[in-house]
C-alpha positions as CSV (number, residue, x, y, z in Angstrom):
1,M,-67.9,5.4,-50.6
2,T,-66.2,3.5,-48.1
3,R,-63.1,4.9,-46.5
4,F,-60.5,3.2,-44.8
5,T,-57.5,4.4,-42.3
6,V,-54.2,3.4,-42.8
7,F,-52.2,2.8,-40.0
8,G,-48.5,3.6,-40.8
9,I,-45.5,1.4,-39.1
10,D,-42.9,3.3,-37.4
11,D,-40.2,2.9,-34.6
12,E,-42.8,2.1,-32.1
13,T,-44.4,-0.7,-34.3
14,A,-41.1,-2.4,-34.6
15,D,-40.2,-2.2,-31.0
16,I,-43.4,-4.1,-30.3
17,C,-42.9,-6.4,-33.1
18,A,-39.2,-7.2,-31.6
19,K,-41.0,-8.0,-28.1
20,L,-43.3,-10.2,-29.8
21,K,-40.3,-12.0,-31.3
22,V,-38.8,-12.5,-28.1
23,A,-41.8,-13.5,-26.1
24,I,-43.1,-16.2,-28.9
25,P,-39.9,-18.6,-28.6
26,N,-40.4,-18.2,-24.8
27,Q,-44.3,-19.1,-25.0
28,F,-44.3,-21.8,-27.6
29,G,-41.0,-23.0,-28.7
30,P,-39.0,-26.0,-26.8
31,E,-38.8,-25.7,-22.8
32,Q,-35.0,-25.9,-22.8
33,R,-33.2,-22.8,-23.8
34,N,-30.6,-24.0,-25.6
35,K,-33.1,-25.8,-28.2
36,R,-34.6,-22.4,-28.9
37,R,-31.5,-21.4,-31.0
38,N,-32.8,-23.2,-34.1
39,I,-36.4,-22.3,-34.1
40,T,-37.9,-19.6,-36.3
41,M,-41.2,-17.8,-35.9
42,E,-42.4,-19.6,-39.2
43,S,-41.5,-23.1,-37.6
44,L,-43.9,-22.0,-34.7
45,G,-46.7,-21.0,-37.0
46,F,-46.2,-17.0,-37.2
47,G,-45.2,-15.4,-40.4
48,S,-43.7,-12.0,-40.2
49,N,-46.6,-10.3,-42.0
50,D,-48.6,-11.7,-38.9
51,L,-46.4,-10.2,-36.3
52,W,-46.5,-6.9,-38.1
53,I,-50.2,-7.1,-38.0
54,A,-50.4,-8.0,-34.5
55,S,-47.7,-5.5,-33.5
56,S,-50.1,-2.6,-35.0
57,A,-53.0,-3.6,-33.4
58,I,-51.3,-3.5,-30.2
59,Q,-50.0,-0.1,-31.1
60,Y,-53.3,1.4,-32.0
61,D,-55.1,-0.3,-29.0
62,H,-57.4,-2.3,-31.7
63,V,-59.1,-5.7,-31.3
64,L,-57.5,-8.1,-33.8
65,V,-60.2,-9.9,-35.6
66,T,-59.0,-12.9,-37.1
67,A,-60.1,-17.1,-37.7
68,D,-56.5,-17.7,-38.0
69,S,-55.4,-20.4,-35.6
70,D,-51.8,-19.5,-34.9
71,L,-52.7,-15.9,-34.5
72,L,-55.3,-16.6,-32.1
73,R,-52.7,-18.4,-29.8
74,L,-50.9,-14.8,-29.4
75,D,-54.3,-13.3,-27.5
76,G,-53.3,-11.5,-24.4
77,M,-49.6,-11.4,-25.4
78,E,-48.0,-8.0,-25.1
79,G,-51.5,-6.8,-24.5
80,L,-53.0,-8.0,-27.9
81,Q,-56.9,-8.3,-28.0
82,I,-58.3,-11.0,-30.3
83,E,-61.8,-11.9,-31.3
84,N,-62.2,-15.2,-33.4
85,W,-64.7,-14.8,-36.3
């Protein structure tokens, strides 16, 4: 029988996710700050579930394994380690 470990989402995960939500527009959004007001995470290619998964990987110091081209762009942000499979 295969066993899985479930990692919970808590306040620390939420804090990491918030940091990502601030860092992503700075990294991938328009250069001019006033043009960043109308962008969304989705318009930059990042869904909310992607950010929660990335935040959990950061929190638990795990390597995120993905072939998702948008997630691959987050490699190194807030300490996130990604492997492209």
